[in-house]
C-alpha positions in Angstrom: -1.3 24.3 140.4 0.3 24.2 137.8 -0.6 27.9 137.0 1.3 28.8 140.5 4.7 27.7 140.2 6.6 30.4 140.3 5.4 31.7 143.2 8.1 31.9 146.2 9.0 28.8 147.7 7.4 30.3 151.7 4.3 30.9 150.3 1.2 28.5 151.2 -1.1 28.0 148.4 -4.2 27.3 149.8 -8.3 26.8 148.8 -10.0 29.5 148.7 -12.7 27.8 150.4 -10.5 27.4 154.1 -9.4 31.3 153.3 -12.8 33.2 152.9 -16.0 32.1 154.4 -18.0 32.7 151.2 -21.6 34.4 151.8 -25.0 34.8 149.6 -28.1 36.6 150.6 -31.3 35.1 150.3 -35.3 37.1 149.4 -33.6 40.0 148.5 -37.0 41.2 148.1 -37.6 41.0 151.3 -35.3 42.8 153.1 -35.3 46.4 150.6 -36.0 49.3 153.2 -35.9 52.4 151.0 -34.9 54.0 155.0 -32.8 50.8 155.8 -28.8 51.7 157.5 -27.0 48.8 155.6 -27.0 49.0 151.6 -27.9 45.6 149.5 -25.2 45.0 146.6 -26.3 42.8 144.2 -23.4 42.2 140.7 -23.7 45.3 139.5 -23.7 47.0 142.6 -26.4 48.7 144.6 -28.9 47.6 144.8 -31.1 48.8 147.9 -31.4 48.9 151.4 -32.3 46.8 154.2 -32.1 47.1 158.4 -30.1 44.4 159.0 -26.4 42.9 157.8 -24.3 40.0 157.2 -21.4 41.3 155.1 -18.7 42.9 158.2 -16.6 45.5 155.7 -13.7 44.5 154.3 -15.2 41.6 152.1 -14.9 42.1 148.3 -18.2 40.7 146.4 -18.1 38.2 143.2 -21.0 38.8 140.6 -23.1 35.5 140.4 -24.4 36.1 137.4 -24.0 38.6 134.5 -21.1 40.9 136.2 -18.9 37.9 137.5 -15.3 39.6 136.5 -15.6 43.4 138.4 -14.8 42.3 141.9 -15.7 45.1 144.5 -14.0 45.6 147.4 -16.6 46.6 150.4 -16.1 49.3 152.9 -19.4 49.0 155.0 -20.9 46.3 156.7 -24.0 45.4 154.1 -26.6 42.5 153.4 -25.9 41.1 150.0 -28.0 39.9 147.6 -28.8 36.4 145.4 -26.7 37.7 142.0 -23.4 37.9 144.4 -20.9 36.5 146.0 -19.6 37.6 149.9 -15.7 36.9 150.1 -15.0 37.0 154.0 -11.2 36.7 154.6 -10.3 34.2 157.1 -7.6 32.5 158.9 -4.8 35.0 158.5 -6.0 36.4 155.1 -5.9 40.4 155.1 -8.8 41.7 153.0 -7.8 43.5 151.0 -4.7 41.0 149.4 -7.8 38.7 148.7 -9.3 42.4 146.4 -6.7 42.7 145.1 -5.7 38.7 143.8 -9.7 38.4 143.0 -9.1 41.8 140.7 -6.3 39.3 139.1 -8.4 36.5 138.9 -10.0 35.1 135.2 -13.2 33.9 136.6 -14.6 33.9 133.2 -12.6 30.3 133.4 -14.9 29.3 135.9 -17.6 29.6 134.2 -20.0 26.7 132.7 -23.3 28.4 131.7 -24.1 29.0 127.7 -26.2 32.0 127.9 -25.9 34.5 131.5 -22.5 33.7 132.4 -23.0 32.4 135.9 -20.0 31.3 139.0 -21.5 28.0 141.2 -20.0 28.3 144.6 -18.1 25.0 144.4 -16.2 25.9 142.0 -14.9 29.4 143.5 -14.5 26.9 146.8 -12.1 25.2 145.2 -9.5 27.7 143.4 -6.4 27.7 144.6 -4.9 31.4 146.1 -0.9 32.2 147.3 -0.3 33.5 150.7 2.6 34.6 152.5 3.4 35.3 156.4 0.8 38.5 156.8 3.3 40.7 157.7 4.0 40.4 153.2 0.7 40.1 153.0 0.6 44.1 153.6 3.4 44.9 152.6 2.6 44.1 149.0 -1.1 45.2 149.7 0.5 48.6 150.7 2.5 48.1 147.3 0.3 47.9 144.7 -1.9 50.3 146.3 1.3 52.8 146.4 2.0 51.5 142.0 -2.4 51.6 141.8 -2.2 55.8 142.7 0.3 56.5 140.6 -1.1 55.1 138.1 -4.1 57.3 138.8 -1.9 60.2 138.2 -0.4 59.4 135.6 -4.0 58.8 133.8 -4.8 62.8 134.9 -1.7 64.2 133.6 -3.0 61.8 129.7 -6.3 63.4 130.2 -5.3 66.7 131.0 -2.3 66.2 127.8 -4.9 64.9 125.8 -7.1 68.2 126.5 -4.2 70.5 125.7 -3.4 68.6 122.2 -7.0 68.6 122.0 -7.5 72.3 122.1 -5.0 72.9 120.3 -5.3 71.2 117.8 -8.4 72.4 116.8 -6.8 76.2 117.1 -4.1 74.9 114.1 -7.7 73.3 111.8 -9.2 76.8 113.0 -6.2 78.8 111.6 -5.7 76.7 108.9 -9.0 76.9 107.2 -9.4 81.1 107.6 -5.7 80.9 106.0 -3.6 81.9 108.4 -0.8 78.9 108.6 -0.3 80.0 104.1 -0.4 83.9 104.4 3.2 83.9 103.5 3.2 81.3 101.3 0.7 83.1 99.1 2.1 86.2 99.4 5.3 84.1 96.7 2.4 82.3 95.7 -0.6 84.6 93.6 -2.0 82.1 91.6 -4.3 80.3 91.6 -7.7 80.5 93.4 -10.6 78.7 94.9 -13.5 79.8 92.5 -11.2 78.1 89.9 -11.1 75.0 91.3 -15.2 75.1 92.1 -16.0 75.7 88.2 -13.4 72.8 87.3 -14.8 71.0 89.5 -18.8 71.5 88.6 -17.3 71.3 84.2 -16.4 68.0 85.2 -19.2 66.8 86.7 -21.2 67.5 84.4 -19.4 65.7 82.0 -19.4 62.6 83.9 -23.1 63.3 84.7 -23.9 63.2 81.0 -21.7 60.2 80.5 -23.8 58.2 81.6 -27.0 60.1 81.7 -26.8 59.0 77.8 -26.2 55.2 79.0 -30.1 55.7 80.5 -28.5 55.8 83.8 -31.5 58.6 85.6 -29.7 58.4 88.7 -27.1 61.0 87.5 -30.3 62.6 85.2 -31.9 63.4 89.2 -28.1 64.6 90.6 -27.7 66.9 87.8 -31.0 67.9 88.5 -30.4 68.9 92.3 -26.9 70.2 91.7 -28.7 72.8 89.4 -30.9 74.0 92.1 -28.8 73.3 94.7 -27.6 76.6 97.0 -25.8 77.7 100.1 -25.2 80.0 103.1 -22.3 81.2 103.2 -21.3 81.8 107.2 -21.2 85.1 108.3 -19.0 85.3 111.2 -15.4 83.4 110.0 -13.6 84.8 107.8 -11.7 83.7 104.5 -8.6 85.0 102.4 -10.2 86.8 99.3 -8.8 84.6 97.5 -10.3 81.6 99.2 -14.0 80.9 98.0 -16.7 79.1 100.1 -19.0 76.4 99.1 -21.0 73.1 100.2 -20.3 68.9 100.2 -22.4 68.6 97.9 -20.7 71.1 94.9 -17.6 70.4 95.6 -17.5 66.9 96.0 -17.6 64.7 92.7 -19.6 62.0 95.0 -22.5 62.7 97.5 -23.6 59.4 98.4 -26.3 58.0 101.3 -25.7 54.6 102.6 -28.4 51.2 102.1 -30.8 52.6 105.4 -31.4 49.8 106.4 -29.1 46.9 109.1 -26.7 44.7 107.0 -26.3 40.8 107.9 -23.3 40.2 108.9 -21.4 37.5 110.2 -17.8 36.3 111.0 -15.6 37.2 108.2 -16.1 38.0 104.7 -15.5 42.4 103.7 -15.9 44.5 106.9 -19.2 46.3 107.9 -18.8 49.6 108.8 -20.8 50.6 111.4 -21.3 54.0 113.0 -19.5 52.8 115.9 -16.0 52.2 113.2 -15.3 55.6 112.8 -13.7 57.3 115.9 -11.9 60.1 116.4 -10.8 60.6 112.4 -10.1 57.0 111.6 -11.6 53.4 110.8 -12.1 50.9 113.9 -10.9 48.0 112.5 -10.7 46.2 115.7 -12.6 43.2 117.7 -16.3 45.0 117.3 -16.1 44.8 113.3 -18.1 42.8 111.6 -18.0 41.9 108.3 -21.0 40.9 105.5 -20.2 38.5 102.4 -19.4 38.8 99.0 -23.5 38.9 97.2 -24.5 41.3 100.5 -21.3 44.2 99.6 -23.1 43.9 96.2 -26.4 44.9 97.0 -25.9 47.5 99.6 -23.1 48.4 98.1 -25.1 49.1 94.6 -25.4 53.0 94.5 -21.7 52.9 94.7 -18.7 50.9 95.5 -17.1 52.5 98.4 -13.4 53.3 97.3 -10.4 54.1 99.5 -9.3 57.9 100.0 -13.2 57.9 100.0 -14.1 60.0 103.3 -17.3 57.7 105.4 -19.6 60.3 107.5 -22.1 59.6 110.0 -25.8 61.8 109.9 -26.1 60.1 113.4 -25.4 58.7 116.2 -23.3 59.5 117.2 -23.3 62.6 113.9 -20.4 63.9 112.2 -17.7 61.4 112.8 -16.1 61.2 109.7 -12.3 58.6 108.3 -10.2 58.6 105.1 -11.2 54.8 103.5 -7.5 53.5 103.5 -5.7 51.6 100.8 -5.9 48.4 100.1 -9.0 48.4 102.4 -12.1 47.0 101.5 -15.4 48.4 103.4 -19.3 47.8 102.8 -21.4 50.9 104.9 -23.5 50.7 107.4 -26.7 52.6 108.4 -26.8 56.3 108.4 -23.3 56.6 106.8 -22.7 58.8 104.0 -19.7 58.7 101.6 -18.1 62.0 100.2 -15.7 61.6 96.7 -13.6 63.5 95.5 -11.3 64.8 92.2 -8.8 64.2 94.6 -6.5 66.6 92.4 -9.2 69.0 92.5 -9.4 68.3 95.7 -7.7 66.9 98.0 -9.1 63.6 100.3 -7.5 65.0 103.4 -7.9 68.7 103.0 -11.5 67.9 102.9 -11.3 65.5 106.0 -9.1 68.4 108.3 -12.3 70.4 107.2 -14.9 69.3 108.3 -12.8 68.1 111.9 -12.8 71.5 112.2 -14.4 73.6 115.3 -16.8 76.4 113.2 -17.2 73.4 111.0 -18.6 71.3 113.6 -20.8 74.4 115.2 -22.5 74.8 112.0 -23.2 71.3 111.6 -24.6 71.3 115.0 -26.5 74.0 114.5 -28.1 72.8 110.9 -28.7 69.0 112.9 -32.8 68.0 113.8 -33.8 66.1 116.6 -35.0 66.5 120.2 -33.1 64.0 121.5 -30.0 62.6 119.6 -29.5 64.6 116.8 -29.0 64.2 113.2 -28.3 65.6 110.1 -30.7 64.4 106.8 -29.0 63.8 103.8 -30.0 67.2 102.7 -27.6 69.1 105.9 -25.3 66.8 104.8 -25.5 68.2 101.3 -26.0 72.1 102.4 -22.9 71.9 105.5 -19.9 74.6 103.9 -16.3 74.9 103.7 -13.8 76.6 102.6 -11.4 75.9 99.6 -8.6 76.7 97.9 -6.2 76.4 94.8 -4.7 73.0 94.8 -1.7 73.7 95.7 -3.0 75.7 99.0 -4.5 72.9 99.5 -1.6 70.8 99.5 0.7 73.1 101.9 -2.1 73.0 104.3 -2.4 69.6 104.4 1.0 68.7 105.2 1.7 71.7 107.8 -1.0 70.0 109.8 0.1 67.1 109.4 3.4 67.5 110.4 1.8 69.9 113.5 -0.8 67.3 114.5 1.6 63.9 114.6 -2.4 62.5 115.5 -4.3 63.4 112.3 -4.8 60.9 110.1 -2.1 60.1 107.2 
């Protein structure tokens, strides 16, 4: 009763069992008929059809097992199965008023189970419901539906705006990586080119790898041999400025590292475990769905290459082609189907590369290289061979600045 202290004085507070009849079906398997006239509802929607009905139109369905917090308002006569309750209003209670009350009520607080959420009829009967006069109920229902209609219109307008922003975003990214956004800048700043950057990257990487090989690092020998044999195909359907160069992820990055291809044992706290579902729309989603690993698990799963801030995480499956930059001060462990891209940041800006691999033509090339008849995915070698255009570090800075200024949702 304490939750209802603020209702108007002229309203009544009644028990749900006093103002509605709570029905449930029986032996639902015996009444199912494909040609039946009346729907059979369960906790998750229509279960089948029957020749008879036990609930009138205007009944609110509450799931009894599983889905217990998603009321359904039914506008036809129907048979109600025993995985749900049918709440039929009576004694001056408007059926829509009852439905909107149920829509705002947290039925999970009545759940006493330890496994599948469930409701008991006895608990439903004792719920307190505040009830104004019938005319006021109808006014409230009318206002709620008016507001919901406005909300739905606003939602559609938002979806339209989001789609327009997506088109604008991809148009701008495409122009950026065709060199169109920095045409005027290049006229006044002609020094430097993409091939010089690639030469510097290769020289520095060879130095690092040879030093590691001298220390007995066999993995570095394997990487060096892979780079020496590496080839890639330049795109024929996209033009770039003459002082830019095409390159691949393997050839342009300091490191391209695959994850440990097993599911890491996770726990309720510790170090963030980044799974593919935690990488979306260019960002890491460090939300309630995040899992954690221990220091011991992190050390083992990250032994190939501990992720660092400004590294790019790239998903090669489920879903394919999502990416995010690891923020500063955030320690993460890579989950399955994720690869790490690390650049020499003074030669290839992480933000430049991140934007390049989100550009629509790059994504189309990626899709064309994917394998699988059902769920498309990329092999490690497929990711290494993905190509993008590279320019001087000065022009990279210009491109990143222009894109971040004009695309407010790009990760900074």
